[in-house]
N, C-alpha and C positions, 0 to 999 in steps of 0.2 A: 905586329900587334901594336895597337895604339896605347900610348902611355896613359895611365889613369888620370893624370892631371889634364891632359889634352881632352880626354873624355868629358871631364867636368867643364872645361872651357867650351867644348862643342855644344854642351847641353844647355847652356845658359845664354842670356842675351843682355844682361845688365851687370855692370861692375861698379864698384866704388873705386875712384881714382884719387890718389893723394898727391898733391904737388906742394912745393915749398914757395911760400909767398916771398917777395923781395925783403920783407922785414924779418924773415927767418921762421915765421909761424907756419905750421902745416895747414893745408886746406884740403878737405875731402868732399867730393861731390860724387854724384852718380851719373853715369852715361851709358848709353847703349853701345854695344861693341859687336864686332864680328872677328873671327880669327881663322887663320889657316895654320894649323899646327901651333907653333909657339909664337907666331906673329899676330899681333893684336892691332886691329884697325878701329878707329873711332872718329867721330866728327864733333868739332867744337866751333863755337862762333869766335870770329876773329877779335871781337870787342870784349870777350869774356875775361874774368879774372884768371880762369884756368889757363887760357892762352898766354896771358901776361906772365903768369908764373912759369910756364914751360919755356917761354922766351928767355927768362932769367936763369932757369935751371931745367934742363931737359930730362932729368932723372925723375921718374914717377914710381909710385907703388900702386898696385891694383889688388883688389880682393874680389873673388867670385865664389858664390855659394848659393844653392837653393836652401830654403828653409826646410829642415828635416822634420818629419812627423815625430820621431823619437831621437833622443840624443845619440844613441849608438849608430844612427844613420848619417851623422854629420860628415859631410865631405866638402872641402874647400880648397881653393888655390889662392895663394898669395904670391905675388911676384914683383920684382924690381925690374924696370925697363928704362932704356934711354930711348926717347921718342923723337921723331923728326917729322916735319911737315912734308906731305906728299905734294910735289909741285908739278910733276910731269902729267900732262892732260890724260894720257892713256892710263896711268897709274891711279889718278883720281877717279876715272871712270870704273876701274876695277874695284877700288875701295867702295864706291857707291853701290856697285853691283852686289858685293859681299854683304854690305849693310842692309840693302833691300831684301836679299835672300833671308836674312836672319830676322828682320823686323818688318812683318807684313803691314804694320801701320804706316810705312813709308810709301806703300803702293800709291801711284798716281802723282806723287811729288816728282819734281824735276831736280836734277843735281844742283845743289846750292852753288852760287857763283863764288869764285875763288876770293873775291874781295870781301865776301860776307862770312864764309865758313871755311874751316881748315880741316882737311883730312890728315889724321896723324897715324903713324905706324911705328911700332917698336917690337922688338923681339924679347920675349921673356928671358932673363939672364939668371937671376937668382930666384929660385922657385921653392916654395914650401907647399907641400901637399899634406893637408890634414885629413885623416881618414879614421874616424872613430869606429867604423865597422871592423877595423883591424885590432881594436882595443882602445880604451880610454886614453886620450892624449897622443895617439899614434900619429907621427908625422914623419915626412921624408923631406930632406933637403936636396935640391938639385941644382946644378950649375949647367947652363946651356951655352954652347959656344956659338960663334958667328954663323956657323953652318946649320944651326938648329939641332945639334947633336948633344945628348946628355953626356957630359964629360965627367961629372962627379955626382954620385948618388949615395947619400948616407942616411939610412933609416935611423930613427931615434924615437924615443918615447919620453914624454914629460912625466915626471913623478906626480904632478898635481892630479892627473887623471886617475891614476890608480889609488893614490892616497885619499882623494876625495871620495871615491867609490867605497873604499874600506871604511872611512869615517861615517859615511851615511849608513852603511850596513851595520856598524857597531852601535850606532845610535838609534837603530831600529827604524830608519827612514825608508826602508824598502828598496834601496838600491844596492845590489851586491856587486863586488868586483868581478870582472870576467876572469875565467881561468884559462 
């Protein structure tokens, strides 16, 4: 059975990616991605600030979530990855194939030249799964090993979700805490 975090990754196409600039400031941008399980593939331009940031520090953070109709439907995946450039031609072709499958707007385009664009790949390592359908503030912390196996899974709940719901209910704002 597929892990709920992978289900969320499979169901979406765009992620926020945060890198660290050489001056220490964070930079967050949005990119299209494809995944195979915990492995994330994306394409960036060689001349971009993102690429320069990754050259300086290959650790990135991602956030993936659709916009829910109701707050109790919120589901999101946040993960830390170490990424590297895909340089083997067959692996670049594979990454391009995955991206074209996920992003129909790439149909008809040829694979970008290696001198212009970079295919990146990284495996999710430190994952947070946010799932409000399990209750306000419900999240799970996962650690993924080099083989893609969940080695540590700790469910937790943030107090703010329950306390906020109780506050809204007490103040008559129409939001009751889940039982």
